[in-house]
PDB file of N, CA, C and O in Angstrom:
ATOM      1  N   MET A   1     -83.401  34.053  20.445  1.00  0.00           N
ATOM      2  CA  MET A   1     -82.563  32.973  20.008  1.00  0.00           C
ATOM      3  C   MET A   1     -83.433  31.889  19.396  1.00  0.00           C
ATOM      4  O   MET A   1     -83.814  32.012  18.232  1.00  0.00           O
ATOM      5  N   LEU A   2     -83.749  30.881  20.096  1.00  0.00           N
ATOM      6  CA  LEU A   2     -84.458  29.749  19.517  1.00  0.00           C
ATOM      7  C   LEU A   2     -85.825  29.639  20.150  1.00  0.00           C
ATOM      8  O   LEU A   2     -85.957  29.182  21.286  1.00  0.00           O
ATOM      9  N   ARG A   3     -86.846  30.057  19.418  1.00  0.00           N
ATOM     10  CA  ARG A   3     -88.200  30.035  19.963  1.00  0.00           C
ATOM     11  C   ARG A   3     -88.604  28.638  20.414  1.00  0.00           C
ATOM     12  O   ARG A   3     -89.303  28.482  21.416  1.00  0.00           O
ATOM     13  N   ALA A   4     -88.168  27.630  19.683  1.00  0.00           N
ATOM     14  CA  ALA A   4     -88.529  26.263  20.051  1.00  0.00           C
ATOM     15  C   ALA A   4     -87.947  25.876  21.407  1.00  0.00           C
ATOM     16  O   ALA A   4     -88.469  24.978  22.068  1.00  0.00           O
ATOM     17  N   LEU A   5     -86.886  26.534  21.825  1.00  0.00           N
ATOM     18  CA  LEU A   5     -86.267  26.225  23.110  1.00  0.00           C
ATOM     19  C   LEU A   5     -86.747  27.133  24.230  1.00  0.00           C
ATOM     20  O   LEU A   5     -86.425  26.893  25.394  1.00  0.00           O
ATOM     21  N   GLU A   6     -87.508  28.170  23.905  1.00  0.00           N
ATOM     22  CA  GLU A   6     -87.938  29.112  24.934  1.00  0.00           C
ATOM     23  C   GLU A   6     -88.741  28.442  26.037  1.00  0.00           C
ATOM     24  O   GLU A   6     -88.640  28.844  27.196  1.00  0.00           O
ATOM     25  N   SER A   7     -89.532  27.435  25.706  1.00  0.00           N
ATOM     26  CA  SER A   7     -90.312  26.769  26.750  1.00  0.00           C
ATOM     27  C   SER A   7     -89.403  25.986  27.700  1.00  0.00           C
ATOM     28  O   SER A   7     -89.704  25.875  28.889  1.00  0.00           O
ATOM     29  N   SER A   8     -88.307  25.449  27.193  1.00  0.00           N
ATOM     30  CA  SER A   8     -87.361  24.720  28.037  1.00  0.00           C
ATOM     31  C   SER A   8     -86.344  25.634  28.718  1.00  0.00           C
ATOM     32  O   SER A   8     -85.839  25.326  29.797  1.00  0.00           O
ATOM     33  N   PHE A   9     -86.054  26.764  28.067  1.00  0.00           N
ATOM     34  CA  PHE A   9     -85.032  27.684  28.570  1.00  0.00           C
ATOM     35  C   PHE A   9     -85.583  29.109  28.584  1.00  0.00           C
ATOM     36  O   PHE A   9     -85.209  29.914  27.731  1.00  0.00           O
ATOM     37  N   PRO A  10     -86.462  29.439  29.531  1.00  0.00           N
ATOM     38  CA  PRO A  10     -87.045  30.785  29.575  1.00  0.00           C
ATOM     39  C   PRO A  10     -85.957  31.855  29.652  1.00  0.00           C
ATOM     40  O   PRO A  10     -85.001  31.735  30.419  1.00  0.00           O
ATOM     41  N   GLY A  11     -86.121  32.902  28.845  1.00  0.00           N
ATOM     42  CA  GLY A  11     -85.178  34.011  28.835  1.00  0.00           C
ATOM     43  C   GLY A  11     -84.040  33.872  27.855  1.00  0.00           C
ATOM     44  O   GLY A  11     -83.233  34.789  27.709  1.00  0.00           O
ATOM     45  N   ILE A  12     -83.960  32.733  27.176  1.00  0.00           N
ATOM     46  CA  ILE A  12     -82.828  32.511  26.276  1.00  0.00           C
ATOM     47  C   ILE A  12     -82.888  33.397  25.035  1.00  0.00           C
ATOM     48  O   ILE A  12     -81.848  33.739  24.473  1.00  0.00           O
ATOM     49  N   ARG A  13     -84.059  33.763  24.610  1.00  0.00           N
ATOM     50  CA  ARG A  13     -84.204  34.510  23.360  1.00  0.00           C
ATOM     51  C   ARG A  13     -83.423  35.819  23.381  1.00  0.00           C
ATOM     52  O   ARG A  13     -82.839  36.199  22.366  1.00  0.00           O
ATOM     53  N   ASP A  14     -83.399  36.503  24.495  1.00  0.00           N
ATOM     54  CA  ASP A  14     -82.750  37.807  24.568  1.00  0.00           C
ATOM     55  C   ASP A  14     -81.456  37.783  25.372  1.00  0.00           C
ATOM     56  O   ASP A  14     -80.985  38.833  25.810  1.00  0.00           O
ATOM     57  N   ARG A  15     -80.883  36.623  25.570  1.00  0.00           N
ATOM     58  CA  ARG A  15     -79.659  36.498  26.368  1.00  0.00           C
ATOM     59  C   ARG A  15     -78.489  37.113  25.623  1.00  0.00           C
ATOM     60  O   ARG A  15     -78.301  36.851  24.435  1.00  0.00           O
ATOM     61  N   VAL A  16     -77.708  37.922  26.306  1.00  0.00           N
ATOM     62  CA  VAL A  16     -76.503  38.523  25.744  1.00  0.00           C
ATOM     63  C   VAL A  16     -75.301  37.842  26.387  1.00  0.00           C
ATOM     64  O   VAL A  16     -75.223  37.713  27.609  1.00  0.00           O
ATOM     65  N   VAL A  17     -74.366  37.408  25.543  1.00  0.00           N
ATOM     66  CA  VAL A  17     -73.137  36.787  26.028  1.00  0.00           C
ATOM     67  C   VAL A  17     -71.985  37.706  25.644  1.00  0.00           C
ATOM     68  O   VAL A  17     -71.837  38.059  24.475  1.00  0.00           O
ATOM     69  N   ASP A  18     -71.175  38.094  26.615  1.00  0.00           N
ATOM     70  CA  ASP A  18     -70.029  38.966  26.381  1.00  0.00           C
ATOM     71  C   ASP A  18     -69.000  38.242  25.521  1.00  0.00           C
ATOM     72  O   ASP A  18     -68.749  37.053  25.719  1.00  0.00           O
ATOM     73  N   VAL A  19     -68.407  38.951  24.571  1.00  0.00           N
ATOM     74  CA  VAL A  19     -67.412  38.346  23.688  1.00  0.00           C
ATOM     75  C   VAL A  19     -66.202  37.858  24.484  1.00  0.00           C
ATOM     76  O   VAL A  19     -65.529  36.919  24.056  1.00  0.00           O
ATOM     77  N   LEU A  20     -65.914  38.469  25.623  1.00  0.00           N
ATOM     78  CA  LEU A  20     -64.811  37.971  26.445  1.00  0.00           C
ATOM     79  C   LEU A  20     -65.099  36.561  26.933  1.00  0.00           C
ATOM     80  O   LEU A  20     -64.181  35.763  27.120  1.00  0.00           O
ATOM     81  N   GLU A  21     -66.393  36.252  27.140  1.00  0.00           N
ATOM     82  CA  GLU A  21     -66.790  34.899  27.527  1.00  0.00           C
ATOM     83  C   GLU A  21     -66.805  33.971  26.326  1.00  0.00           C
ATOM     84  O   GLU A  21     -66.572  32.770  26.461  1.00  0.00           O
ATOM     85  N   ALA A  22     -67.081  34.526  25.145  1.00  0.00           N
ATOM     86  CA  ALA A  22     -67.345  33.708  23.964  1.00  0.00           C
ATOM     87  C   ALA A  22     -66.554  34.214  22.767  1.00  0.00           C
ATOM     88  O   ALA A  22     -67.012  35.096  22.042  1.00  0.00           O
ATOM     89  N   SER A  23     -65.374  33.658  22.564  1.00  0.00           N
ATOM     90  CA  SER A  23     -64.556  34.057  21.429  1.00  0.00           C
ATOM     91  C   SER A  23     -64.990  33.364  20.143  1.00  0.00           C
ATOM     92  O   SER A  23     -64.676  33.829  19.047  1.00  0.00           O
ATOM     93  N   ASP A  24     -65.714  32.246  20.276  1.00  0.00           N
ATOM     94  CA  ASP A  24     -66.244  31.534  19.116  1.00  0.00           C
ATOM     95  C   ASP A  24     -67.582  30.899  19.508  1.00  0.00           C
ATOM     96  O   ASP A  24     -68.012  31.007  20.657  1.00  0.00           O
ATOM     97  N   LEU A  25     -68.230  30.244  18.559  1.00  0.00           N
ATOM     98  CA  LEU A  25     -69.561  29.694  18.831  1.00  0.00           C
ATOM     99  C   LEU A  25     -69.535  28.594  19.888  1.00  0.00           C
ATOM    100  O   LEU A  25     -70.463  28.509  20.693  1.00  0.00           O
ATOM    101  N   ASN A  26     -68.512  27.756  19.913  1.00  0.00           N
ATOM    102  CA  ASN A  26     -68.434  26.733  20.962  1.00  0.00           C
ATOM    103  C   ASN A  26     -68.319  27.377  22.335  1.00  0.00           C
ATOM    104  O   ASN A  26     -68.958  26.931  23.288  1.00  0.00           O
ATOM    105  N   ALA A  27     -67.511  28.421  22.442  1.00  0.00           N
ATOM    106  CA  ALA A  27     -67.364  29.130  23.721  1.00  0.00           C
ATOM    107  C   ALA A  27     -68.681  29.794  24.116  1.00  0.00           C
ATOM    108  O   ALA A  27     -69.012  29.855  25.300  1.00  0.00           O
ATOM    109  N   MET A  28     -69.435  30.294  23.133  1.00  0.00           N
ATOM    110  CA  MET A  28     -70.734  30.896  23.420  1.00  0.00           C
ATOM    111  C   MET A  28     -71.679  29.856  24.014  1.00  0.00           C
ATOM    112  O   MET A  28     -72.393  30.140  24.976  1.00  0.00           O
ATOM    113  N   LEU A  29     -71.684  28.651  23.440  1.00  0.00           N
ATOM    114  CA  LEU A  29     -72.542  27.589  23.969  1.00  0.00           C
ATOM    115  C   LEU A  29     -72.134  27.206  25.389  1.00  0.00           C
ATOM    116  O   LEU A  29     -72.992  26.953  26.235  1.00  0.00           O
ATOM    117  N   ARG A  30     -70.840  27.164  25.652  1.00  0.00           N
ATOM    118  CA  ARG A  30     -70.378  26.868  27.016  1.00  0.00           C
ATOM    119  C   ARG A  30     -70.821  27.966  27.982  1.00  0.00           C
ATOM    120  O   ARG A  30     -71.227  27.673  29.107  1.00  0.00           O
ATOM    121  N   ALA A  31     -70.747  29.225  27.553  1.00  0.00           N
ATOM    122  CA  ALA A  31     -71.182  30.340  28.402  1.00  0.00           C
ATOM    123  C   ALA A  31     -72.685  30.262  28.662  1.00  0.00           C
ATOM    124  O   ALA A  31     -73.133  30.525  29.778  1.00  0.00           O
ATOM    125  N   LEU A  32     -73.463  29.903  27.647  1.00  0.00           N
ATOM    126  CA  LEU A  32     -74.912  29.765  27.822  1.00  0.00           C
ATOM    127  C   LEU A  32     -75.252  28.595  28.737  1.00  0.00           C
ATOM    128  O   LEU A  32     -76.235  28.648  29.477  1.00  0.00           O
ATOM    129  N   GLU A  33     -74.450  27.549  28.689  1.00  0.00           N
ATOM    130  CA  GLU A  33     -74.707  26.340  29.480  1.00  0.00           C
ATOM    131  C   GLU A  33     -74.766  26.648  30.978  1.00  0.00           C
ATOM    132  O   GLU A  33     -75.520  26.004  31.707  1.00  0.00           O
ATOM    133  N   SER A  34     -73.985  27.618  31.445  1.00  0.00           N
ATOM    134  CA  SER A  34     -73.990  27.936  32.875  1.00  0.00           C
ATOM    135  C   SER A  34     -75.331  28.511  33.319  1.00  0.00           C
ATOM    136  O   SER A  34     -75.754  28.288  34.453  1.00  0.00           O
ATOM    137  N   SER A  35     -76.002  29.250  32.434  1.00  0.00           N
ATOM    138  CA  SER A  35     -77.317  29.817  32.761  1.00  0.00           C
ATOM    139  C   SER A  35     -78.468  28.930  32.314  1.00  0.00           C
ATOM    140  O   SER A  35     -79.549  28.958  32.902  1.00  0.00           O
ATOM    141  N   PHE A  36     -78.231  28.139  31.267  1.00  0.00           N
ATOM    142  CA  PHE A  36     -79.275  27.303  30.676  1.00  0.00           C
ATOM    143  C   PHE A  36     -78.754  25.870  30.534  1.00  0.00           C
ATOM    144  O   PHE A  36     -78.435  25.437  29.426  1.00  0.00           O
ATOM    145  N   PRO A  37     -78.665  25.128  31.649  1.00  0.00           N
ATOM    146  CA  PRO A  37     -78.138  23.760  31.591  1.00  0.00           C
ATOM    147  C   PRO A  37     -78.894  22.907  30.563  1.00  0.00           C
ATOM    148  O   PRO A  37     -80.125  22.871  30.549  1.00  0.00           O
ATOM    149  N   GLY A  38     -78.132  22.225  29.709  1.00  0.00           N
ATOM    150  CA  GLY A  38     -78.717  21.359  28.693  1.00  0.00           C
ATOM    151  C   GLY A  38     -78.782  21.978  27.313  1.00  0.00           C
ATOM    152  O   GLY A  38     -79.025  21.269  26.336  1.00  0.00           O
ATOM    153  N   ILE A  39     -78.568  23.294  27.204  1.00  0.00           N
ATOM    154  CA  ILE A  39     -78.679  23.962  25.899  1.00  0.00           C
ATOM    155  C   ILE A  39     -77.622  23.441  24.923  1.00  0.00           C
ATOM    156  O   ILE A  39     -77.912  23.240  23.744  1.00  0.00           O
ATOM    157  N   ARG A  40     -76.419  23.225  25.404  1.00  0.00           N
ATOM    158  CA  ARG A  40     -75.344  22.776  24.515  1.00  0.00           C
ATOM    159  C   ARG A  40     -75.688  21.425  23.890  1.00  0.00           C
ATOM    160  O   ARG A  40     -75.456  21.214  22.699  1.00  0.00           O
ATOM    161  N   ASP A  41     -76.236  20.517  24.684  1.00  0.00           N
ATOM    162  CA  ASP A  41     -76.599  19.193  24.166  1.00  0.00           C
ATOM    163  C   ASP A  41     -77.705  19.257  23.127  1.00  0.00           C
ATOM    164  O   ASP A  41     -77.824  18.352  22.302  1.00  0.00           O
ATOM    165  N   ARG A  42     -78.506  20.292  23.150  1.00  0.00           N
ATOM    166  CA  ARG A  42     -79.563  20.441  22.147  1.00  0.00           C
ATOM    167  C   ARG A  42     -79.005  20.916  20.808  1.00  0.00           C
ATOM    168  O   ARG A  42     -79.633  20.718  19.768  1.00  0.00           O
ATOM    169  N   VAL A  43     -77.818  21.548  20.832  1.00  0.00           N
ATOM    170  CA  VAL A  43     -77.243  22.139  19.620  1.00  0.00           C
ATOM    171  C   VAL A  43     -76.123  21.284  19.036  1.00  0.00           C
ATOM    172  O   VAL A  43     -76.017  21.151  17.817  1.00  0.00           O
ATOM    173  N   VAL A  44     -75.283  20.699  19.902  1.00  0.00           N
ATOM    174  CA  VAL A  44     -74.154  19.895  19.419  1.00  0.00           C
ATOM    175  C   VAL A  44     -74.182  18.508  20.052  1.00  0.00           C
ATOM    176  O   VAL A  44     -74.784  18.303  21.106  1.00  0.00           O
ATOM    177  N   ASP A  45     -73.516  17.555  19.387  1.00  0.00           N
ATOM    178  CA  ASP A  45     -73.437  16.194  19.924  1.00  0.00           C
ATOM    179  C   ASP A  45     -72.254  16.071  20.885  1.00  0.00           C
ATOM    180  O   ASP A  45     -71.619  17.070  21.224  1.00  0.00           O
ATOM    181  N   GLU A  46     -71.960  14.849  21.320  1.00  0.00           N
ATOM    182  CA  GLU A  46     -70.899  14.607  22.294  1.00  0.00           C
ATOM    183  C   GLU A  46     -69.531  15.041  21.783  1.00  0.00           C
ATOM    184  O   GLU A  46     -68.661  15.407  22.573  1.00  0.00           O
ATOM    185  N   ALA A  47     -69.333  15.002  20.463  1.00  0.00           N
ATOM    186  CA  ALA A  47     -68.059  15.399  19.860  1.00  0.00           C
ATOM    187  C   ALA A  47     -67.979  16.906  19.617  1.00  0.00           C
ATOM    188  O   ALA A  47     -66.950  17.405  19.162  1.00  0.00           O
ATOM    189  N   GLY A  48     -69.051  17.629  19.914  1.00  0.00           N
ATOM    190  CA  GLY A  48     -69.066  19.075  19.693  1.00  0.00           C
ATOM    191  C   GLY A  48     -69.462  19.471  18.287  1.00  0.00           C
ATOM    192  O   GLY A  48     -69.298  20.625  17.892  1.00  0.00           O
ATOM    193  N   THR A  49     -69.989  18.510  17.519  1.00  0.00           N
ATOM    194  CA  THR A  49     -70.428  18.768  16.149  1.00  0.00           C
ATOM    195  C   THR A  49     -71.888  19.201  16.154  1.00  0.00           C
ATOM    196  O   THR A  49     -72.718  18.620  16.853  1.00  0.00           O
ATOM    197  N   ARG A  50     -72.190  20.229  15.366  1.00  0.00           N
ATOM    198  CA  ARG A  50     -73.572  20.718  15.277  1.00  0.00           C
ATOM    199  C   ARG A  50     -74.491  19.581  14.865  1.00  0.00           C
ATOM    200  O   ARG A  50     -74.186  18.823  13.944  1.00  0.00           O
ATOM    201  N   ARG A  51     -75.610  19.470  15.551  1.00  0.00           N
ATOM    202  CA  ARG A  51     -76.589  18.427  15.219  1.00  0.00           C
ATOM    203  C   ARG A  51     -77.199  18.736  13.847  1.00  0.00           C
ATOM    204  O   ARG A  51     -77.363  19.903  13.490  1.00  0.00           O
ATOM    205  N   PRO A  52     -77.534  17.698  13.082  1.00  0.00           N
ATOM    206  CA  PRO A  52     -78.004  17.909  11.708  1.00  0.00           C
ATOM    207  C   PRO A  52     -79.333  18.650  11.607  1.00  0.00           C
ATOM    208  O   PRO A  52     -79.625  19.230  10.561  1.00  0.00           O
ATOM    209  N   TYR A  53     -80.138  18.649  12.651  1.00  0.00           N
ATOM    210  CA  TYR A  53     -81.438  19.314  12.592  1.00  0.00           C
ATOM    211  C   TYR A  53     -81.399  20.732  13.162  1.00  0.00           C
ATOM    212  O   TYR A  53     -82.444  21.339  13.399  1.00  0.00           O
ATOM    213  N   VAL A  54     -80.199  21.254  13.379  1.00  0.00           N
ATOM    214  CA  VAL A  54     -80.047  22.596  13.941  1.00  0.00           C
ATOM    215  C   VAL A  54     -79.282  23.468  12.951  1.00  0.00           C
ATOM    216  O   VAL A  54     -78.251  23.054  12.421  1.00  0.00           O
ATOM    217  N   ASN A  55     -79.785  24.669  12.703  1.00  0.00           N
ATOM    218  CA  ASN A  55     -79.097  25.651  11.872  1.00  0.00           C
ATOM    219  C   ASN A  55     -78.628  26.789  12.762  1.00  0.00           C
ATOM    220  O   ASN A  55     -79.372  27.266  13.619  1.00  0.00           O
ATOM    221  N   VAL A  56     -77.388  27.222  12.553  1.00  0.00           N
ATOM    222  CA  VAL A  56     -76.817  28.323  13.323  1.00  0.00           C
ATOM    223  C   VAL A  56     -76.490  29.448  12.351  1.00  0.00           C
ATOM    224  O   VAL A  56     -75.855  29.230  11.319  1.00  0.00           O
ATOM    225  N   PHE A  57     -76.930  30.646  12.692  1.00  0.00           N
ATOM    226  CA  PHE A  57     -76.675  31.832  11.883  1.00  0.00           C
ATOM    227  C   PHE A  57     -75.912  32.852  12.722  1.00  0.00           C
ATOM    228  O   PHE A  57     -76.215  33.041  13.901  1.00  0.00           O
ATOM    229  N   VAL A  58     -74.927  33.506  12.120  1.00  0.00           N
ATOM    230  CA  VAL A  58     -74.250  34.638  12.746  1.00  0.00           C
ATOM    231  C   VAL A  58     -74.477  35.823  11.825  1.00  0.00           C
ATOM    232  O   VAL A  58     -74.083  35.806  10.659  1.00  0.00           O
ATOM    233  N   ASN A  59     -75.121  36.856  12.366  1.00  0.00           N
ATOM    234  CA  ASN A  59     -75.448  38.047  11.573  1.00  0.00           C
ATOM    235  C   ASN A  59     -76.188  37.672  10.286  1.00  0.00           C
ATOM    236  O   ASN A  59     -75.880  38.179   9.207  1.00  0.00           O
ATOM    237  N   GLU A  60     -77.157  36.785  10.420  1.00  0.00           N
ATOM    238  CA  GLU A  60     -78.038  36.339   9.335  1.00  0.00           C
ATOM    239  C   GLU A  60     -77.340  35.485   8.277  1.00  0.00           C
ATOM    240  O   GLU A  60     -77.922  35.221   7.224  1.00  0.00           O
ATOM    241  N   GLU A  61     -76.098  35.045   8.536  1.00  0.00           N
ATOM    242  CA  GLU A  61     -75.377  34.194   7.600  1.00  0.00           C
ATOM    243  C   GLU A  61     -75.297  32.777   8.167  1.00  0.00           C
ATOM    244  O   GLU A  61     -74.844  32.577   9.294  1.00  0.00           O
ATOM    245  N   LEU A  62     -75.742  31.800   7.379  1.00  0.00           N
ATOM    246  CA  LEU A  62     -75.734  30.404   7.806  1.00  0.00           C
ATOM    247  C   LEU A  62     -74.304  29.919   8.024  1.00  0.00           C
ATOM    248  O   LEU A  62     -73.442  30.100   7.164  1.00  0.00           O
ATOM    249  N   VAL A  63     -74.062  29.311   9.163  1.00  0.00           N
ATOM    250  CA  VAL A  63     -72.741  28.774   9.500  1.00  0.00           C
ATOM    251  C   VAL A  63     -72.659  27.343   8.979  1.00  0.00           C
ATOM    252  O   VAL A  63     -73.464  26.492   9.356  1.00  0.00           O
ATOM    253  N   MET A  64     -71.694  27.086   8.122  1.00  0.00           N
ATOM    254  CA  MET A  64     -71.505  25.754   7.560  1.00  0.00           C
ATOM    255  C   MET A  64     -70.217  25.102   8.065  1.00  0.00           C
ATOM    256  O   MET A  64     -70.020  23.902   7.872  1.00  0.00           O
ATOM    257  N   THR A  65     -69.347  25.866   8.703  1.00  0.00           N
ATOM    258  CA  THR A  65     -68.079  25.352   9.212  1.00  0.00           C
ATOM    259  C   THR A  65     -68.254  24.891  10.658  1.00  0.00           C
ATOM    260  O   THR A  65     -69.266  25.207  11.284  1.00  0.00           O
ATOM    261  N   PRO A  66     -67.283  24.146  11.199  1.00  0.00           N
ATOM    262  CA  PRO A  66     -67.370  23.755  12.609  1.00  0.00           C
ATOM    263  C   PRO A  66     -67.517  24.985  13.507  1.00  0.00           C
ATOM    264  O   PRO A  66     -66.901  26.021  13.257  1.00  0.00           O
ATOM    265  N   LEU A  67     -68.331  24.865  14.544  1.00  0.00           N
ATOM    266  CA  LEU A  67     -68.656  26.010  15.389  1.00  0.00           C
ATOM    267  C   LEU A  67     -67.431  26.619  16.056  1.00  0.00           C
ATOM    268  O   LEU A  67     -67.400  27.828  16.284  1.00  0.00           O
ATOM    269  N   GLY A  68     -66.431  25.819  16.371  1.00  0.00           N
ATOM    270  CA  GLY A  68     -65.220  26.339  16.991  1.00  0.00           C
ATOM    271  C   GLY A  68     -64.374  27.188  16.066  1.00  0.00           C
ATOM    272  O   GLY A  68     -63.475  27.896  16.519  1.00  0.00           O
ATOM    273  N   GLU A  69     -64.655  27.124  14.760  1.00  0.00           N
ATOM    274  CA  GLU A  69     -63.903  27.907  13.778  1.00  0.00           C
ATOM    275  C   GLU A  69     -64.555  29.249  13.479  1.00  0.00           C
ATOM    276  O   GLU A  69     -64.024  30.033  12.693  1.00  0.00           O
ATOM    277  N   VAL A  70     -65.694  29.521  14.092  1.00  0.00           N
ATOM    278  CA  VAL A  70     -66.422  30.762  13.817  1.00  0.00           C
ATOM    279  C   VAL A  70     -66.171  31.743  14.953  1.00  0.00           C
ATOM    280  O   VAL A  70     -66.743  31.619  16.036  1.00  0.00           O
ATOM    281  N   ALA A  71     -65.305  32.725  14.689  1.00  0.00           N
ATOM    282  CA  ALA A  71     -64.989  33.745  15.689  1.00  0.00           C
ATOM    283  C   ALA A  71     -66.167  34.701  15.839  1.00  0.00           C
ATOM    284  O   ALA A  71     -66.854  35.025  14.870  1.00  0.00           O
ATOM    285  N   LEU A  72     -66.384  35.143  17.068  1.00  0.00           N
ATOM    286  CA  LEU A  72     -67.433  36.122  17.341  1.00  0.00           C
ATOM    287  C   LEU A  72     -66.801  37.462  17.681  1.00  0.00           C
ATOM    288  O   LEU A  72     -65.757  37.529  18.330  1.00  0.00           O
ATOM    289  N   MET A  73     -67.455  38.526  17.231  1.00  0.00           N
ATOM    290  CA  MET A  73     -66.999  39.889  17.479  1.00  0.00           C
ATOM    291  C   MET A  73     -68.077  40.627  18.268  1.00  0.00           C
ATOM    292  O   MET A  73     -69.241  40.227  18.241  1.00  0.00           O
ATOM    293  N   PRO A  74     -67.705  41.702  18.973  1.00  0.00           N
ATOM    294  CA  PRO A  74     -68.725  42.487  19.683  1.00  0.00           C
ATOM    295  C   PRO A  74     -69.833  42.915  18.724  1.00  0.00           C
ATOM    296  O   PRO A  74     -69.558  43.381  17.618  1.00  0.00           O
ATOM    297  N   GLY A  75     -71.066  42.758  19.144  1.00  0.00           N
ATOM    298  CA  GLY A  75     -72.216  43.147  18.334  1.00  0.00           C
ATOM    299  C   GLY A  75     -72.765  42.057  17.434  1.00  0.00           C
ATOM    300  O   GLY A  75     -73.833  42.229  16.846  1.00  0.00           O
ATOM    301  N   ASP A  76     -72.055  40.926  17.310  1.00  0.00           N
ATOM    302  CA  ASP A  76     -72.573  39.827  16.493  1.00  0.00           C
ATOM    303  C   ASP A  76     -73.877  39.307  17.089  1.00  0.00           C
ATOM    304  O   ASP A  76     -74.047  39.263  18.308  1.00  0.00           O
ATOM    305  N   VAL A  77     -74.785  38.918  16.213  1.00  0.00           N
ATOM    306  CA  VAL A  77     -76.065  38.349  16.633  1.00  0.00           C
ATOM    307  C   VAL A  77     -76.107  36.903  16.157  1.00  0.00           C
ATOM    308  O   VAL A  77     -75.904  36.618  14.977  1.00  0.00           O
ATOM    309  N   VAL A  78     -76.374  35.995  17.092  1.00  0.00           N
ATOM    310  CA  VAL A  78     -76.417  34.565  16.782  1.00  0.00           C
ATOM    311  C   VAL A  78     -77.851  34.077  16.920  1.00  0.00           C
ATOM    312  O   VAL A  78     -78.529  34.356  17.909  1.00  0.00           O
ATOM    313  N   HIS A  79     -78.298  33.344  15.908  1.00  0.00           N
ATOM    314  CA  HIS A  79     -79.614  32.702  15.953  1.00  0.00           C
ATOM    315  C   HIS A  79     -79.396  31.201  15.804  1.00  0.00           C
ATOM    316  O   HIS A  79     -78.623  30.756  14.956  1.00  0.00           O
ATOM    317  N   ILE A  80     -80.076  30.436  16.628  1.00  0.00           N
ATOM    318  CA  ILE A  80     -80.041  28.978  16.542  1.00  0.00           C
ATOM    319  C   ILE A  80     -81.468  28.534  16.268  1.00  0.00           C
ATOM    320  O   ILE A  80     -82.370  28.752  17.077  1.00  0.00           O
ATOM    321  N   LEU A  81     -81.656  27.909  15.118  1.00  0.00           N
ATOM    322  CA  LEU A  81     -82.997  27.549  14.667  1.00  0.00           C
ATOM    323  C   LEU A  81     -83.063  26.079  14.279  1.00  0.00           C
ATOM    324  O   LEU A  81     -82.097  25.534  13.745  1.00  0.00           O
ATOM    325  N   PRO A  82     -84.191  25.437  14.543  1.00  0.00           N
ATOM    326  CA  PRO A  82     -84.349  24.054  14.085  1.00  0.00           C
ATOM    327  C   PRO A  82     -84.558  24.027  12.577  1.00  0.00           C
ATOM    328  O   PRO A  82     -85.126  24.954  12.001  1.00  0.00           O
ATOM    329  N   SER A  83     -84.093  22.953  11.948  1.00  0.00           N
ATOM    330  CA  SER A  83     -84.369  22.773  10.525  1.00  0.00           C
ATOM    331  C   SER A  83     -85.868  22.595  10.342  1.00  0.00           C
ATOM    332  O   SER A  83     -86.552  22.050  11.208  1.00  0.00           O
ATOM    333  N   VAL A  84     -86.365  23.056   9.215  1.00  0.00           N
ATOM    334  CA  VAL A  84     -87.788  22.926   8.912  1.00  0.00           C
ATOM    335  C   VAL A  84     -87.930  21.933   7.766  1.00  0.00           C
ATOM    336  O   VAL A  84     -87.278  22.074   6.731  1.00  0.00           O
ATOM    337  N   ALA A  85     -88.771  20.942   7.951  1.00  0.00           N
ATOM    338  CA  ALA A  85     -88.988  19.935   6.922  1.00  0.00           C
ATOM    339  C   ALA A  85     -90.459  19.543   6.916  1.00  0.00           C
ATOM    340  O   ALA A  85     -91.204  19.847   7.847  1.00  0.00           O
ATOM    341  N   GLY A  86     -90.842  18.892   5.897  1.00  0.00           N
ATOM    342  CA  GLY A  86     -92.221  18.422   5.816  1.00  0.00           C
ATOM    343  C   GLY A  86     -92.794  18.699   4.446  1.00  0.00           C
ATOM    344  O   GLY A  86     -92.119  19.204   3.549  1.00  0.00           O
ATOM    345  N   GLY A  87     -94.024  18.362   4.318  1.00  0.00           N
ATOM    346  CA  GLY A  87     -94.591  18.570   2.996  1.00  0.00           C
ATOM    347  C   GLY A  87     -96.072  18.698   3.029  1.00  0.00           C
ATOM    348  O   GLY A  87     -96.700  18.878   1.985  1.00  0.00           O
TER     349      GLY A  87
END
């Protein structure tokens, strides 16, 4: 999942969330929160909006819509990556 978070959340990289637990990306974050307290706050703000420095991909496609609008299907792979900037 997110290498930058692996030090704070050991085991998160290979975590599998059942689609029954996670019908959309917001539900997936809630499911992860039970095993990795604080992960949701690193990805979304208090209103549930994706933080501007975080990119979310489903099956290698960048998610640009609100996370609650992105349905997940069995076998989907989600990557959460920090934005890269600098020069």
